C-alpha positions, 0 to 999 in steps of 0.5 A: 440502462446499464453502462460499462462504467457501472456494471452490476456485480455480486461481491463475495467476501471470505472473512466478512466478520473480520476487522478488514471488512468492518473497517474498510470494505463495508464503508467503501462499498457504501460510499460507492453506492452513495456516489452512484458508482455502483448501480442498484443491482448489486449484492454482497455475500458475507462468508465466515464461520460465525453462525450469523443470520442476514439480519445480524450481518446487515446490523453489523454492516450498518454499524461499521458504516456509521462509525466510518461515516458520521454524515450517513444518509437515510438510505443506510437500511436500503443499502444494507438490504443488499447484504446476505450472510452464509456461515461458511467452512472454507475446508468443506465442499458443501459450503461451496455448493450452498454458496453456488445456490445462493449466487444463482438466486441473487443473480436472478434477483438483482440481474447482475449479468453473472459478474462475480468478485471473490474477495479473500479478506482472511488468512493467506494460508487459505488463498490457494485452497479457496481458489481451487474450491471456487474453480472446482465447484464451478463458482467462477463459471458465471455468465459474466466476468469473474475476478479474485481479489487477494489481500497481502501478504502474498507469501512469506518469501519468494519461494512461498509466494511462488508456490501460492501463485502456482496454486492460484494460477491453476484456478484463475488466469493472471488477468482475473487476479487482483492483488491489493496494495492499498498504498496504490489506491491512495490519491497522492500515490496515484498522482506521482505519475501525473506530477512526473509525466505531465510537467516538463519542469520535473520530468526533464530534471528527473534523472541522475544529472539533477537529483541527488537523492530521493527519500521515501518515509512511511512512519506510524505512531501506533505499535502492533496493537492486536496484530502481535501474532501476525506481525511477529512472523512478518516484521516491518520488511515483509509487512511494508518494504516488500510491497508498499515501499518498493511500489512507491520506488518503482513509480518514482523511478519508472520510465514514461509508459508508451501508453497509459494502459495497465500493461504498459505501466506495469512493464515500466515498473517491472523494469525498475524492480529488475534493475534494483541492485542486489545486496550481498550478505556482507554488504547488508549493513552498508545498505540496510538498518533494522530496529525494534522499539523499546519503551519511550514517550509513546509507551512500552516497548515491542517486547512488552506488547504481548507475552509471546514477544518477550524475546522477539528479534522481529524488526519494527523499523527498517531503513535502507538504500536502494540503488537502481542500476540503469541509465537514468538512476545510476548513482542516485540513492533511494532511501526508504524508511518505515517503522512503528511507534515513531514520532509522527504518522506520515507517508512522504516522499522528498526529492532532493535536487542537486545544488548548484556548484557555487551558490553565492547567495548563501550567507555561509559557505557551509550552508545548504538549502537545496531545492526539494519537491515534497509529495505528502501522501498522508496526512495533508495530501499535496505537494510542496516545492522548496525554492530559494528567494531573496530575503527581504531587506538589504543585501542579496541573501537567499532564504528558503520559500515554499510553494504548496498545493494541498489537495484537501483544501479544494472546496468540494473535493472528495478524495476516495479512500484507498479501498473505495478506489480499488474496489471500484477499479476491480469492478470496472476491470482496471488493473493499473493499481494492482500488483502483477505477479512479476512485481511481487516476484522481483520484490521478494527476491530483493528483500529475501537477500536482506532477510537471509543475511539478517537471519544469520546475525543476532540483532541488538534490540531494542535500539530506538525508543518509542516516539523517536524517529528510529535508530541512530544507525539510520542517520549514519546510513545517509550521513556517510553519503553526505545527506540527511533525513529531511523532517517528516513534517514541513 
């Protein structure tokens, strides 16, 4: 018997021979299959230019699952039998006609009730035309529901994003469009709301009366690898700030929703993005720092990664101060930083609470051990509360202590990989952890002002060595406000 939380579905993946499908999509669908979150009546259609057959495609699917999951079960061949391949040209109408025929055939075989997901795992310049062809060739007119999943980047700036959105909306309704931000699929990112709204000890203090600043860090040890062509057109601001970083800021700053529904949560996030203070051109250097890595302990610099990067002025690092001009957060800086080839790989949030006016328990007057709430998103998922307690021995001197909860230390827990969670959410129709057009629009408007100012000024690159924590100017950004970056590792 079919249940509403385990609907049957045909998933159509455009770009099925690409890296995203291999590394993320196939293993995630396999884990959903293993855990019973999708029923036995499902099918996956892979589309790409390569002249593969079903057998070749299934072999590649098995290989990708084996790489991602060493403890694979014996049902891998049975799982792969649900995968079908069709050579495809996204610009050729006949390809869509053949896809329509295959869809109807598989829906009859697997009894999927006409439920369809179209996953666009390919270059964004094709998003609009594919959506149009899907609609015009009747592919979205199944007996069940139809959903369109779109990977980032959604546009290159606000105007291009607006144009892309208009193209897609001609073919699909907003509630059928699922814009992926894989950070929103991470367990501890989703935990931000629970940590805040289920704990009075935090939510009552979650405002400008008690919090001095909030820091959000996403650092990578890797460079651009084989993504040089994409990354040089994007840079750290478009690749990370416009989506992942600002989404985390919105979750940290939003008001409690009236109900835990996608519309209510989204409404509160949009209010935060609307309240972000726009940065004027002449103020950009006061609010943002950009950087590009040069040679260092982690190897060669960005400009040596590929021949086409020789004279690149693309930023591989961004640090910024985001001010939210509303009643709750007026005067509290949200510091963000993200970069490549940094000292450690980490995604971390640090909430620094205001110190008491006169702390008699510090050994030196200049000493400062403020209370911190640290949310570790990756690695070592969990939360740590930094408090002060009496140092053992004679006297009344305080020393910092840590109360920690590590998500990965719980026996038997299976934290879903981000894509596994998001694909499942899409199947059951939960849009909570996908971005609405309004969120995309306000984020682009905010970063466009910064990027426009930077485009008029030649940067002094490279300005941080590979293996460091970024440019020195990023430290001064906080120092002038009386703060400093907290270490990314406890």
